[in-house]
C-alpha positions as CSV (number, residue, x, y, z in Angstrom):
1,M,107.5,117.6,103.9
2,D,110.3,120.2,104.1
3,C,113.6,118.9,105.5
4,S,113.6,121.9,107.9
5,V,110.9,120.0,109.9
6,N,113.7,117.9,111.4
7,H,115.2,120.9,113.1
8,K,112.2,123.3,113.7
9,F,110.1,120.8,115.6
10,K,112.6,119.2,118.0
11,S,110.9,117.6,120.9
12,A,112.5,117.0,124.4
13,D,115.1,114.3,124.7
14,F,114.2,111.1,126.7
15,T,116.7,111.3,129.5
16,K,118.1,108.6,131.8
17,Q,116.1,110.1,134.7
18,M,112.8,109.6,132.7
19,K,113.4,105.9,132.4
20,S,112.0,105.1,135.9
21,T,109.3,107.8,136.0
22,Y,107.8,108.1,132.5
23,K,105.4,105.9,130.7
24,I,106.2,105.2,127.0
25,L,103.1,105.1,124.9
26,A,103.2,102.9,121.8
27,P,100.6,102.4,119.0
28,N,99.1,98.9,118.7
29,I,100.9,97.8,115.6
30,F,100.8,94.0,115.9
31,P,98.0,93.1,118.4
32,M,99.1,89.5,118.6
33,H,102.8,90.3,119.4
34,M,102.6,93.5,121.4
35,D,101.9,91.9,124.8
36,L,105.2,90.0,124.6
37,I,107.0,93.1,123.4
38,Q,105.5,95.2,126.2
39,G,106.7,92.6,128.7
40,I,110.2,92.7,127.3
41,F,110.4,96.5,127.6
42,K,109.3,96.3,131.3
43,M,112.0,93.7,132.0
44,Y,114.6,96.4,131.1
45,G,113.0,99.1,133.2
46,Y,110.9,100.8,130.5
47,N,107.3,101.3,131.4
48,L,105.9,100.7,127.9
49,E,102.1,100.8,127.4
50,V,100.4,99.7,124.2
51,L,97.5,102.0,123.4
52,K,94.3,100.3,122.4
53,Y,92.0,103.3,121.8
54,E,89.7,102.8,118.9
55,G,86.8,104.7,117.3
56,R,86.0,107.7,115.3
57,N,87.3,110.2,117.9
58,I,90.8,108.7,117.5
59,I,90.7,109.2,113.8
60,D,89.5,112.8,114.3
61,E,92.3,113.4,116.7
62,G,94.8,112.2,114.1
63,L,93.2,114.3,111.3
64,K,93.3,117.4,113.6
65,H,97.0,117.3,113.7
66,I,98.2,115.2,110.7
67,H,97.6,116.4,107.1
68,N,94.8,114.3,105.5
69,D,97.1,113.6,102.5
70,M,99.3,111.6,104.7
71,C,98.9,107.8,104.8
72,Y,96.1,106.3,106.8
73,P,98.3,104.3,109.2
74,A,100.0,107.6,110.2
75,I,96.6,109.0,111.1
76,C,95.6,105.9,113.1
77,M,98.8,105.5,115.1
78,S,99.4,109.2,115.7
79,G,95.7,109.6,116.6
80,Q,96.1,106.9,119.3
81,Q,99.1,108.7,120.8
82,L,97.8,112.2,120.6
83,Y,94.4,111.2,122.0
84,A,96.2,109.6,125.0
85,L,97.8,113.0,125.7
86,T,94.5,114.9,125.7
87,C,91.9,112.4,127.1
88,G,93.0,112.7,130.7
89,D,94.2,109.1,131.1
90,Y,97.8,110.2,131.3
91,D,99.8,113.1,132.6
92,P,101.4,114.6,129.5
93,H,104.4,115.7,131.6
94,K,105.1,112.1,132.5
95,V,104.9,110.3,129.2
96,A,106.9,109.8,126.1
97,L,105.8,108.6,122.6
98,I,107.6,105.9,120.6
99,Q,107.4,105.1,116.9
100,F,108.8,102.0,115.2
101,Q,110.5,102.9,111.9
102,T,111.8,100.8,109.0
103,G,113.4,103.7,107.1
104,G,113.7,103.7,103.3
105,G,111.2,105.3,100.9
106,C,108.1,104.6,103.0
107,R,106.2,107.6,104.4
108,A,106.5,105.9,107.8
109,S,110.0,107.4,107.9
110,N,108.4,110.7,108.5
111,Y,106.1,109.7,111.4
112,I,108.5,111.1,113.9
113,W,108.6,114.5,112.4
114,M,104.9,114.7,112.0
115,L,104.4,113.8,115.6
116,R,106.8,116.5,116.7
117,K,105.1,119.1,114.5
118,A,101.7,118.1,116.0
119,L,103.2,118.3,119.6
120,H,104.6,121.8,118.7
121,N,101.2,123.0,117.5
122,M,99.7,121.6,120.7
123,N,102.3,123.4,122.9
124,M,103.6,120.1,124.0
125,D,107.2,120.2,122.8
126,Y,108.1,118.9,126.3
127,V,106.8,115.4,125.3
128,P,109.8,113.2,124.2
129,V,109.4,111.2,120.9
130,I,111.5,108.1,120.7
131,S,112.5,106.5,117.4
132,L,113.0,102.7,117.4
133,S,114.7,101.7,114.2
134,F,117.1,99.1,112.9
135,N,119.0,101.7,111.0
136,R,119.6,104.1,113.9
137,M,117.7,107.0,112.5
138,E,118.0,108.7,115.9
139,K,119.6,108.3,119.3
140,S,118.2,109.1,122.7
141,N,120.3,109.7,125.8
142,G,118.0,107.7,128.1
143,F,116.7,105.0,125.7
144,K,119.1,102.3,124.8
145,V,118.2,99.0,123.1
146,T,120.7,96.3,124.1
147,P,121.5,93.2,122.1
148,M,119.6,91.0,124.5
149,M,116.5,93.2,124.1
150,I,116.8,92.8,120.3
151,A,117.2,89.1,120.7
152,K,114.1,88.8,122.9
153,G,112.2,91.2,120.6
154,L,112.9,89.0,117.6
155,M,111.9,85.9,119.5
156,A,108.6,87.7,120.5
157,I,108.0,88.0,116.7
158,V,108.7,84.2,116.2
159,Y,106.5,83.1,119.1
160,G,103.8,85.7,118.2
161,D,103.7,84.5,114.6
162,M,103.3,80.9,115.7
163,M,100.5,81.7,118.1
164,M,98.8,83.9,115.5
165,L,99.0,81.1,112.9
166,L,97.5,78.5,115.3
167,R,94.9,80.8,116.7
168,N,93.6,81.7,113.3
169,Q,93.2,78.1,112.4
170,I,91.6,77.0,115.7
171,R,89.3,79.8,116.9
172,P,86.7,79.7,114.1
173,Y,86.1,76.0,115.0
174,E,86.5,75.9,118.8
175,K,83.7,74.1,120.7
176,N,84.0,76.1,123.9
177,E,84.3,79.9,123.2
178,G,87.4,81.4,124.7
179,D,89.5,78.2,124.8
180,T,91.9,79.5,122.1
181,Q,92.4,82.8,123.8
182,R,93.1,81.0,127.1
183,V,96.0,79.1,125.5
184,V,97.3,82.4,124.0
185,D,97.2,84.1,127.4
186,K,98.9,81.1,129.1
187,W,101.8,81.1,126.7
188,N,102.2,84.9,126.8
189,N,102.6,84.7,130.5
190,E,104.9,81.7,130.3
191,L,107.1,83.3,127.6
192,I,107.4,86.6,129.5
193,N,108.5,84.6,132.6
194,Q,111.0,82.7,130.6
195,F,112.4,85.8,128.9
196,S,112.9,87.4,132.3
197,H,115.3,84.5,133.1
198,N,116.9,84.6,129.6
199,K,115.3,81.3,128.7
200,G,113.3,80.1,125.7
201,L,115.6,82.1,123.3
202,I,117.8,79.5,121.6
203,G,118.4,75.8,121.1
204,R,116.4,73.1,122.9
205,S,114.3,75.4,125.1
206,L,113.1,77.3,122.0
207,K,112.3,74.1,120.1
208,N,110.5,72.6,123.1
209,N,108.4,75.8,123.5
210,L,107.3,75.8,119.9
211,K,106.4,72.1,120.0
212,N,104.5,72.6,123.3
213,I,102.6,75.6,121.9
214,V,101.5,73.6,118.9
215,D,100.6,70.7,121.1
216,D,98.4,72.9,123.4
217,F,96.6,74.4,120.5
218,S,96.0,71.0,118.9
219,K,94.2,69.8,122.1
220,I,91.5,72.4,121.8
221,E,88.2,70.8,121.0
222,R,86.9,71.8,117.6
223,K,83.7,71.5,115.6
224,N,83.7,69.5,112.4
225,I,82.3,72.2,110.2
226,K,83.4,73.8,106.9
227,K,84.3,77.5,106.7
228,T,85.3,79.7,103.8
229,K,89.0,80.2,103.8
230,V,90.2,83.8,103.4
231,G,93.8,85.2,103.2
232,I,94.6,88.7,104.3
233,V,97.5,90.7,102.8
234,G,98.4,94.3,102.5
235,E,100.2,97.2,104.1
236,I,101.8,96.0,107.3
237,Y,99.8,98.1,109.8
238,V,96.4,97.7,108.2
239,K,97.0,94.0,107.6
240,Y,97.4,93.3,111.3
241,S,95.7,96.1,113.3
242,Q,92.0,95.7,114.0
243,F,91.8,99.4,114.5
244,G,93.4,100.1,111.1
245,N,91.2,97.5,109.2
246,N,87.9,98.3,111.0
247,G,87.8,95.0,112.8
248,L,88.3,92.9,109.7
249,E,89.0,89.7,111.6
250,A,85.9,90.0,113.8
251,F,83.8,90.7,110.6
252,L,85.2,87.5,108.9
253,D,84.4,85.6,112.1
254,S,80.8,86.8,111.8
255,Q,80.7,85.6,108.2
256,D,81.7,82.0,108.9
257,C,85.2,82.4,107.6
258,E,88.6,81.0,108.6
259,Y,91.4,83.5,107.8
260,M,95.1,83.3,107.3
261,V,97.5,86.3,107.8
262,P,101.2,85.9,106.9
263,G,103.6,86.2,109.7
264,V,105.6,89.3,110.7
265,I,108.9,87.4,110.4
266,G,108.3,87.3,106.6
267,F,108.4,91.1,106.5
268,F,111.7,91.1,108.3
269,Q,113.1,88.6,105.9
270,F,111.8,90.8,103.1
271,M,113.7,93.8,104.5
272,F,116.9,91.8,104.8
273,D,116.5,90.6,101.2
274,N,116.0,94.2,100.1
275,I,119.4,95.3,101.5
276,Q,121.1,92.6,99.4
277,T,119.0,93.6,96.4
278,D,120.1,97.2,96.9
279,Y,123.7,96.2,96.8
280,E,123.3,94.1,93.7
281,L,121.3,96.8,91.8
282,Y,122.6,100.1,93.1
283,G,125.9,99.4,94.9
284,G,126.6,100.4,98.5
285,K,128.4,98.9,101.5
286,Y,129.5,95.3,101.2
287,S,129.3,95.1,105.0
288,S,125.6,95.9,104.9
289,K,125.0,93.1,102.4
290,L,126.9,90.7,104.6
291,F,125.0,91.7,107.7
292,A,121.7,91.3,105.8
293,K,122.7,87.9,104.6
294,L,123.6,86.8,108.1
295,A,120.3,88.2,109.5
296,E,118.4,86.4,106.8
297,R,120.1,83.1,107.7
298,V,119.2,83.6,111.4
299,A,115.5,84.3,110.4
300,A,115.5,81.2,108.2
301,K,116.7,79.1,111.1
302,M,113.9,80.4,113.3
303,E,111.5,79.7,110.4
304,N,112.8,76.1,110.3
305,Y,112.2,75.7,114.0
306,M,108.6,76.7,113.5
307,L,108.1,74.3,110.6
308,D,109.7,71.5,112.5
309,A,107.3,72.0,115.4
310,L,104.3,71.8,112.9
311,K,105.4,68.8,110.9
312,D,103.9,66.3,113.3
313,Y,100.5,68.1,113.3
314,P,99.0,67.7,109.8
315,C,95.8,69.3,111.1
316,F,97.5,72.7,110.7
317,V,98.4,74.4,107.5
318,A,102.0,75.4,107.8
319,P,103.4,78.5,106.1
320,S,105.9,78.3,103.2
321,K,109.5,79.0,103.6
322,F,110.6,82.5,102.7
323,E,112.8,81.0,100.0
324,K,109.7,79.6,98.3
325,I,107.7,82.9,98.8
326,R,110.6,84.8,97.1
327,R,110.4,82.4,94.1
328,L,106.7,82.9,93.9
329,G,107.2,86.7,93.8
330,D,109.7,86.4,91.0
331,K,107.0,84.9,88.8
332,V,105.0,88.1,89.2
333,I,107.3,91.1,89.6
334,G,111.0,92.0,89.9
335,R,112.7,92.2,93.3
336,G,113.7,95.7,92.6
337,V,110.1,96.7,93.4
338,K,110.6,97.0,97.1
339,M,109.0,100.2,98.4
340,G,106.4,99.6,101.0
341,E,105.5,95.9,100.9
342,G,106.8,95.8,97.3
343,W,107.1,92.3,95.7
344,L,106.3,90.7,99.0
345,L,102.6,91.5,98.6
346,P,101.9,89.5,95.4
347,A,104.3,86.8,96.7
348,E,102.2,86.4,99.8
349,I,99.0,86.3,97.7
350,A,100.5,83.5,95.6
351,E,101.6,81.6,98.8
352,L,98.2,81.8,100.4
353,I,96.5,80.6,97.2
354,E,98.9,77.6,97.0
355,N,98.1,76.8,100.6
356,G,94.3,76.7,99.9
357,Y,93.3,80.2,100.7
358,N,92.0,81.2,97.3
359,N,89.9,84.2,98.5
360,I,92.2,87.1,99.2
361,I,91.5,90.5,100.8
362,C,94.2,93.0,100.0
363,A,94.0,95.8,102.7
364,Q,95.1,99.0,101.0
365,P,95.4,102.2,103.1
366,F,94.9,105.6,101.7
367,G,98.3,107.3,100.9
368,C,100.3,104.1,100.6
369,L,101.2,104.5,96.9
370,P,103.5,101.4,96.6
371,N,100.8,99.2,98.2
372,H,98.2,100.4,95.7
373,I,100.4,100.2,92.7
374,V,101.9,96.7,93.4
375,G,98.7,95.3,95.0
376,K,96.2,96.3,92.3
377,G,98.8,96.3,89.5
378,T,99.7,92.6,89.9
379,I,96.1,91.2,90.2
380,R,95.8,90.5,86.5
381,T,99.1,88.5,86.5
382,L,98.1,86.6,89.6
383,R,94.8,85.6,88.1
384,E,96.5,84.4,85.0
385,L,98.8,82.2,87.2
386,Y,96.0,81.2,89.5
387,P,92.6,81.0,87.7
388,Q,90.9,80.1,91.0
389,A,92.1,83.4,92.6
390,N,89.3,85.5,94.1
391,I,91.1,88.8,95.0
392,C,89.4,91.7,96.5
393,P,91.3,95.0,97.2
394,I,89.7,97.0,100.1
395,D,90.6,100.6,100.6
396,Y,91.0,101.9,104.2
397,D,91.0,105.6,105.0
398,S,89.5,108.1,107.3
399,S,86.6,108.8,105.0
400,A,85.8,105.2,104.0
401,S,82.5,103.7,104.9
402,K,82.8,100.6,107.0
403,V,79.4,99.4,105.5
404,N,80.8,99.8,101.9
405,Q,84.0,97.9,102.9
406,E,81.9,95.0,104.4
407,N,79.6,94.9,101.4
408,R,82.5,94.5,99.1
409,I,83.8,91.7,101.3
410,K,80.4,90.1,101.3
411,L,80.3,90.2,97.5
412,M,83.7,88.5,97.4
413,L,82.5,85.8,99.9
414,S,79.4,85.2,97.7
415,V,81.7,84.5,94.8
416,A,83.8,82.3,97.0
417,R,80.8,80.2,98.1
418,E,79.6,79.8,94.6
419,N,83.1,78.6,93.6
420,E,83.0,76.1,96.5
421,E,79.6,74.8,95.4
422,N,80.8,74.4,91.8
423,E,83.9,72.5,93.0
424,A,81.7,70.2,95.2
425,C,79.5,69.4,92.2
426,R,82.5,68.6,90.0
427,N,83.7,66.2,92.7
C-alpha cells in the first residue's frame, strides 16, 4: 500500500464532544475477553459496542471494500464494522470505529488506512477511526487511554484467560447444559462491578478472585467420559474468533472433543520478549528494552497468580510458564523469527503436546505469510521432537469451503482416535 494513503484518506477526528454521544464499534477479536473490555470502556464514559455479526454477507461486505489480497482477518473485522454502518442498526453519523493495533511488520498495522480508504469510497469520511495501540501509532483529541484503563484492560486479559482455560476443560463434560456459561456470566458481572470500584486488580483481592473462579468451575457437575483432546494454535484473530475460524470450537464440540487454546497473555509476553530481541539483534533504544523487561516481569507475576490458584485443583491442566514456552520454541526456531506469531506458534504447539494435547489444529488465515511460513515450515521439526504429534494446518479465507475445512479436521480426528486405540492396546 502506498504511503500516501495515510494522508489522502484522513477520516474525521474523534472529538471530546463525541465521547458522550457516539457509539464506538469494535470487532469481536477475543470473544471470551471482550465483555470485560467493553465494560471497562463504559466505566470511563466510552460507549463501546462489540460487533457480533457473522455470515457470508459480512465477508462480502469486507471484500467489497478491502482488496482480496489482504489478509483474511482484515476482511472479517473490517467487514463487521462496515456492515454495521450500512445495515441500518446504527446511525453512521453517531458512530466511530476502533481497531486494535500491535504495530511492527504485520499487515494489521495497515487496517486503519484500509478502513479509511473504504470509508472514503463509501462517502463516509465523517466516520472517525480510532487506533488503539501500545506504540501510539496515532492520537485522538477525544479518546484518551488512562493508566488505570490500561491496568484494568490487562487484568481483563488475565481473568479472561483463566475463565477460557477452565471453560474449555469443563464445558465438554458438563452434566447440565449451560452450567459452565452461567459461571462465566456470573464472574463477568462480578469483575465489572469490582473494576468499577477499582477492586480486584492487585494483591489479595486478585488472588482471591482467581482462586474463587477456579473453585466455582471445579464445582460444576461433570460426566465421567473420555474425549479427544485437541489444541488450537495459529494467527491471533483466527485462533480465537468463532467468526474467523468458521465456528471451530462449536464443530469440535459436535465431534466429542475437548480443546485447549493458549491464553492471550502469552501473546503479550511474546511481544515484550520481541522488543528485547530487537535490541539484542538490531540495536535501538535501551529504554525500550528496559520497559519491555519490566512489562514481562509484571506479566510473569500475573501468570504466577493464575498458576498458584490452579495448583490445588489437579483436575485442571494448567498452562506452562512463558519461560518454559520460550525454551520450547528455542528447540524449533530462532527468536529472531518474530513477525506475526513467529516463534510463538511452534512453541505453543510444543507446549500443548507436552500437556497432553497431541492433536493440533493450526489455524492459518489467507494473507498471513509469517503464519504460513512458520506454521507449516516447523511441522517436520516438531514431528521429529514429538513423534506422537498429529498436526493439521487449516486454511481460512473468504473462498475456503467450510465443508472442506471440517473434512480435514475429521480426518485428523480419525487419526487421533486410531492413535488412542493403539495406545490403549499397548497399556
